[in-house]
C-alpha positions as CSV (number, residue, x, y, z in Angstrom):
1,M,0.0,0.0,0.0
2,G,3.0,2.3,0.2
3,Y,4.5,4.8,-2.2
4,G,6.9,2.5,-4.0
5,A,10.3,3.2,-5.4
6,N,10.2,7.0,-4.9
7,S,9.6,6.9,-1.2
8,L,12.0,8.1,1.5
9,N,12.3,6.7,4.9
10,F,13.0,8.6,8.1
11,D,16.2,6.7,8.7
12,A,17.7,7.6,5.4
13,L,16.9,11.3,5.9
14,R,18.3,11.2,9.4
15,G,21.5,9.5,8.2
16,A,22.0,12.0,5.4
17,N,21.3,15.0,7.6
18,V,23.8,13.9,10.3
19,A,26.4,13.2,7.6
20,R,25.8,16.6,5.9
21,L,25.8,18.8,9.0
22,P,29.6,18.9,9.4
23,T,30.1,19.7,5.7
24,F,27.4,22.3,5.4
25,K,28.6,25.8,4.3
26,N,26.8,29.1,4.5
27,A,26.3,31.5,1.6
28,K,29.8,32.8,2.1
29,G,31.3,29.3,1.7
30,E,32.2,29.1,5.3
31,P,31.3,26.2,7.6
32,A,27.8,26.8,8.8
33,H,28.4,25.1,12.2
34,S,31.2,25.2,14.7
35,E,30.1,21.8,16.0
36,P,29.8,18.8,13.6
37,D,26.5,17.7,15.0
38,G,24.8,21.1,14.8
39,S,24.8,21.5,18.6
40,D,26.2,25.0,18.2
41,W,22.6,26.0,17.4
42,A,20.0,25.9,20.2
43,L,16.8,24.0,19.7
44,S,15.1,27.4,19.2
45,A,17.4,28.1,16.2
46,W,16.5,24.8,14.6
47,A,12.8,25.5,15.4
48,N,13.2,29.0,13.8
49,A,14.7,27.3,10.7
50,V,11.6,25.0,10.4
51,T,9.3,27.9,10.9
52,G,11.1,30.1,8.4
53,E,10.8,27.5,5.7
54,L,7.1,26.8,6.6
55,G,6.6,30.6,6.3
56,E,8.1,30.6,2.8
57,A,5.7,27.7,1.9
58,A,2.8,29.7,3.4
59,N,3.8,32.8,1.3
60,L,3.6,30.7,-1.9
61,I,0.2,29.4,-0.9
62,K,-0.9,33.0,-0.3
63,K,0.2,33.9,-3.8
64,I,-1.8,30.9,-5.2
65,E,-4.9,31.8,-3.3
66,R,-4.9,35.5,-4.3
67,G,-4.3,34.5,-7.9
68,D,-0.7,35.6,-8.5
69,L,0.3,32.0,-9.4
70,T,-1.6,28.9,-10.2
71,L,-0.9,25.8,-8.1
72,D,0.7,24.2,-11.2
73,E,3.0,27.2,-11.5
74,A,3.9,27.3,-7.8
75,R,4.2,23.5,-7.3
76,P,8.0,23.2,-8.0
77,A,8.8,26.0,-5.6
78,L,6.3,24.8,-3.0
79,A,7.8,21.3,-3.2
80,K,11.2,22.7,-2.4
81,E,10.0,24.7,0.5
82,L,8.1,21.7,2.0
83,A,11.2,19.6,1.5
84,D,13.2,22.3,3.4
85,V,10.6,22.1,6.2
86,Q,11.0,18.3,6.4
87,T,14.7,18.5,6.4
88,Y,15.0,21.1,9.2
89,L,12.2,19.3,11.2
90,D,14.3,16.1,11.1
91,I,17.4,18.0,12.3
92,L,15.4,19.6,15.1
93,A,14.2,16.2,16.1
94,F,17.8,14.8,15.9
95,R,19.0,17.6,18.2
96,A,16.2,17.0,20.6
97,G,16.9,13.2,20.7
98,V,13.6,12.3,19.1
99,N,13.2,9.4,16.6
100,L,10.9,11.3,14.3
101,G,9.8,8.2,12.4
102,Q,8.7,6.3,15.5
103,A,7.2,9.5,17.0
104,T,5.2,9.9,13.8
105,I,4.0,6.3,13.8
106,D,3.0,6.5,17.4
107,K,1.1,9.8,17.1
108,F,-0.6,8.9,13.8
109,N,-1.9,5.7,15.4
110,E,-2.9,7.4,18.6
111,V,-5.0,9.9,16.6
112,S,-6.5,7.1,14.4
113,V,-7.7,5.4,17.5
114,R,-9.1,8.7,18.9
115,V,-11.0,9.6,15.7
116,G,-12.2,6.0,15.1
117,S,-10.2,5.4,11.9
118,P,-8.9,1.9,11.1
119,V,-5.9,3.3,9.3
120,R,-2.6,2.6,11.0
121,L,1.1,3.2,10.2
122,D,3.8,0.5,10.6
123,A,7.5,1.0,10.2
124,D,7.5,0.6,6.4
125,D,3.9,1.0,5.3
126,W,0.3,1.6,6.3
127,R,-2.5,-0.8,6.8
128,Y,-6.1,-1.1,8.1
129,A,-6.3,-2.3,11.7
130,T,-9.7,-3.8,10.8
131,A,-11.5,-4.2,7.6
132,P,-12.7,-0.8,6.4
133,T,-16.4,-0.2,6.5
134,P,-18.0,1.8,3.6
135,A,-17.8,4.9,5.7
136,T,-14.1,4.6,6.5
137,A,-13.0,3.4,3.0
138,A,-14.3,6.5,1.2
């Protein structure tokens, strides 16, 4: 039921983020971090990075909604901003000692139970906890 060959798992993203942190350079070509694990930035700085990228995505959405751009025109830029959000969110989770993949599975399934949905996440796919009824399969 998954996405297939073009999917990305949280472990791969985490590994790439951790490997890239010590090599990341700023716009001036200088090392962006004085600590190889990004610990020179406080959690609030990583949260600001996530929020900044989400703000850029929201700005594109605002332009779509007011008619400056169509969704088709904005989609490539929006995809890049959302990817930036995901990347910084993973680094924030890393710096906070959170396994974002497991946290997402746990929270998704908790909400599914709360709202009465049979849809559950597993480590590598999603499934129905019980056979879907016509109301839940729609």
